[in-house]
C-alpha positions as CSV (number, residue, x, y, z in Angstrom):
1,M,0.0,0.0,0.0
2,P,1.5,3.4,-0.9
3,K,2.5,5.9,1.6
4,A,3.2,9.7,1.3
5,T,5.4,11.6,3.6
6,V,3.3,14.6,4.7
7,N,3.9,17.0,7.6
8,G,6.5,14.8,9.2
9,I,4.5,11.5,9.1
10,N,3.9,8.7,6.5
11,I,0.3,8.6,5.4
12,C,-1.1,5.4,4.0
13,Y,-3.5,6.0,1.2
14,E,-5.2,4.4,-1.8
15,V,-6.5,5.8,-5.1
16,H,-9.3,4.1,-7.1
17,G,-11.0,4.9,-10.3
18,Q,-10.8,7.7,-12.8
19,G,-12.3,11.2,-13.1
20,E,-12.6,14.1,-10.8
21,P,-10.9,13.6,-7.5
22,F,-13.2,12.7,-4.6
23,V,-11.6,12.4,-1.1
24,L,-13.2,10.3,1.6
25,I,-12.0,11.2,5.1
26,M,-12.8,8.7,7.8
27,G,-13.8,9.7,11.3
28,S,-12.0,8.9,14.6
29,F,-10.6,5.4,14.9
30,G,-11.7,4.2,11.5
31,S,-9.2,3.1,8.8
32,L,-9.5,3.6,5.1
33,E,-11.0,0.1,4.7
34,A,-14.2,1.4,6.4
35,W,-15.0,3.2,3.0
36,A,-14.9,-0.1,1.0
37,L,-18.5,0.0,-0.1
38,Q,-18.4,3.7,-1.0
39,V,-15.2,3.3,-2.9
40,R,-16.8,0.6,-5.0
41,A,-19.7,2.8,-5.8
42,F,-17.9,6.1,-6.4
43,Q,-14.9,4.7,-8.4
44,E,-17.1,4.3,-11.4
45,H,-17.4,8.0,-11.8
46,Y,-14.5,9.6,-9.7
47,K,-10.9,9.2,-8.8
48,V,-11.5,8.2,-5.1
49,I,-8.8,8.9,-2.6
50,V,-9.0,7.3,0.9
51,F,-6.4,7.4,3.6
52,D,-5.7,6.5,7.2
53,N,-5.6,9.5,9.6
54,R,-2.7,10.1,12.0
55,G,-2.3,7.2,14.3
56,I,-4.9,5.0,12.6
57,G,-4.3,1.9,10.5
58,R,-1.0,2.0,8.7
59,T,-0.4,5.8,9.1
60,D,2.3,6.9,11.5
61,R,1.3,8.1,15.0
62,S,2.0,11.8,15.6
63,P,4.9,12.5,17.9
64,E,3.0,15.4,19.4
65,P,-0.6,16.2,20.1
66,Y,-2.6,17.2,17.1
67,S,-5.9,19.0,16.2
68,I,-8.5,18.9,13.5
69,A,-6.5,21.7,11.9
70,T,-3.5,19.4,11.8
71,M,-5.6,16.7,10.2
72,A,-6.9,19.1,7.6
73,D,-3.3,20.1,6.8
74,D,-2.5,16.4,6.4
75,T,-5.3,16.1,3.9
76,V,-4.1,19.1,1.9
77,G,-0.6,17.8,2.1
78,L,-1.7,14.4,0.7
79,L,-3.5,16.1,-2.2
80,D,-0.5,18.2,-2.9
81,Y,1.7,15.0,-2.9
82,L,-0.7,13.5,-5.4
83,G,-0.7,16.6,-7.6
84,I,-4.4,17.4,-6.9
85,D,-5.3,21.0,-6.6
86,K,-9.1,20.6,-5.9
87,A,-11.4,17.8,-5.0
88,H,-14.8,16.8,-3.9
89,V,-14.7,15.9,-0.2
90,L,-16.9,13.7,2.0
91,G,-16.0,13.3,5.7
92,M,-17.2,11.2,8.6
93,S,-17.6,12.8,12.1
94,L,-14.4,13.0,14.2
95,G,-16.4,13.2,17.4
96,D,-14.7,15.1,20.2
97,L,-11.0,15.6,19.5
């Protein structure tokens, strides 16, 4: 599984399908695999990007405390790494961070 070095950590990600970029951001404690059914449906029309947030799945743990803003920066950094300047975004609730 590919990893991108972003903001000092290695982020595990997958890209499926072709078309306009569509980023699926999982909530707290869920890995990218939780999007499996949505990826299957959306990849017919979009380039679907899924990834593990900091400390989840195969993405590195953060050496310091982090915030939702840090996680947003991670998402932008991953898109920059992939050469994507804009995308559709669907996110799951992070709960209380």
